N, C-alpha and C positions, 0 to 999 in steps of 0.2 A: 285827385288828391295830390297836393304838392309834396314830393318826397323830401324836400328840404326843410319842412316844418320841424322835423325831428332828425337832425343830422346824425345823431349817434346811432340811429336805427339802420343806416345805410351799410350793408355788409362790405367788407374789404374788397371782395371780388368785383362787386358792382361799382364801387368807388374807383378802383384801379382801371376798370374797363372804361368808365366814363372819362377819366383823365386821359387815357391813351387815345381816346377819340377826340380829345381837345375840347371837351365840354367845360365851359368856364365855371358853371355852378359846382360841378364835381371837384374841380381844381381848388376852388375856394374852400369847400368842405374839407378836403384833404389837408390843406394848409392850416386851417383852423384846428383841426383835430390833433395834428401832430406838432404844431408850432412849439408849445411849451416843453414837451418831452425832448424834442430835438435841440432846442436852445440849450437845455441842460447838458446834453451830450457835447455840443460845441463849446460850451463854457469850459469844459475840462481841458480842452486843447488850446484855449486862447489865453491871452494875458489880461484881457478885460472884456467887459460886456460888448463894447463896440466891435471888437475884433470877432467875438463870438457871433454877433449878428451878421458880420460880413461872411463868415464861414457858412452860417445858416442860409443866407440868401443864395450863395453860390451852390450850396447843397440842394436846395429846393429847385433851382434851375436844372440841375442834373437829374433830379427825381422826375420832373415833368418831361424832360427830354428823353429819358431812358425807361419810363414806366412801362412801355410796351414789352420790355424784357423781363418784367416781373412774371414769373411762371406759376404763381399761386401755390408755391411749395413753401410752407412756413407762413408766418404772419406778414402782413403788409408793413406793419410797424418795424419788424425785424429787418425787412429788406430796405426800408427807408433809413434805418439806423446805420446799416452797412454803407449806404451811399454817403451819409453824413461823415462817418468815420474816414472813409476813403478821401472825401473832400478835405477834411481836417488834416490828414496826413500830407496830401499834396500841398496844402497851404503852408504847413510847417516846413516841408522840404524846400519850398520855393523861397520862403521869407526868413526862416530861422536857422535851419540846420546847415552849417557850413563845415564840410569836412568831417573826419571821424573824431570820436571823443577818446582821449587817452584814459584807459581804465586801470593802469598799473598801480595807482595809488590805493586801489581798493583790493588788491590781490590778497593781502593778509587776512582781511575779513572773510573773503570768499573761501580761503583755504583753512578756515577754522580758527584764525587768530581773533584777538579782541573779544575774549570770552564774555567780558562784562557787558558788551553790546548785545550779545546773544541772550544772556540771562535777563537783560532788561526788557527784551522784546515782549514777553508775556504781559507785564504790567502796562507797557506802552500800548499794546493792542487793546487791552481792556479800556485804557483811557480814551483811545480813538473811538471805541464803540459808544462811549458815554458822551462824546463830544458832539456839539451841534453840527449838523450836516454842512451848513454854510461855512463854518469855520474850517472844517476839514477840506472842503472844496477850495477855499482860499489858500490853504497850505499846499494843496496839489498844484494850484495855479502858480504858486511861488517857486516851484521847482525849475531848474534849468530846462530849456525846451526839449532837449533830446531825452532827458530822464523822464520828464512828464509824459512824453509821447509813449515811451516803452511801458511806463507804469500803467497808463490808461489802457493800452492795447492788451497787456497781459493780465493785470490785476482786476480790471473792471470789465473789459470787453471779452476776455477769456481766450485771446489768441495765443497760440504756442510760440515759443522762441523761434522755431523753424519758420512759421508763418510771418512773424515780425521781421526776421532777417530778410525774407523775400520782399516784404512791403517796403522796407527802409533801405535795402541794399547794404546791410551790415552783416557781420558774422553772428552766429548764434551765441558765441561766447561774449561778444560785445553786447548783445541784447541782454543776456543774463547779468553781465556786469553793470549795465546801466540801470536795470531793475533793482539790483542790490543797492546801488548808490541812491536811487530814488527812495527806497524803503528806509535806508539809513538816515537820509536827510529829513524825511517825514518823522522818523522816530525822534530825532533831535528837536524838531519843532514842537512835537507833541509833548516831549519831556519838558521843554522850556515853558510851554503854556501851562502844563500841569503844576510845575513848581511855582510859577507866578500866581496861579489860582490859589494854591495852598497858602502862600505867603499872605495873600489878601484876606483869606479866611482866618488865618491865625492873628492877623492884625485887628 
């Protein structure tokens, strides 16, 4: 019986083992199984689809090169995701992030100023929940590179500021500041979109 007639039935352990042994059929199955999900991961760190595909390609090269290091602790998908995130970080550090980012302009908000921004966050978060996922992704992609990177790592991937500081070579306070800036910019974009939408409905 050909095990590749139903590729979804191949367990992660068997798939990883086959790839680590260099079996081409298993590598093709792994690529096909995780291509879509990993492309979505890469899109969040890229400025456009072409750049996301470049990151994805580089990421899969690393996956196949290092898959023997997968210890079957946790899901194969989770392990591949971490490889993709690391690849995206290295890509951003190489091509986009130049020097540190000045975060003094946002100190007032971090210290409790700009109360109106804090008060608006509840309605803006609600608006984001109702927003089309693709539109929200486009907004995230529109953030400055370093803000987008920290936002993705913390808000989406779940890394702590300590972990992010080690990944990016920045301080934890800079990581927090960049996250706050990213959230503030997203809130502004969501607010603008919500207002425009309401105007269209009223018209």
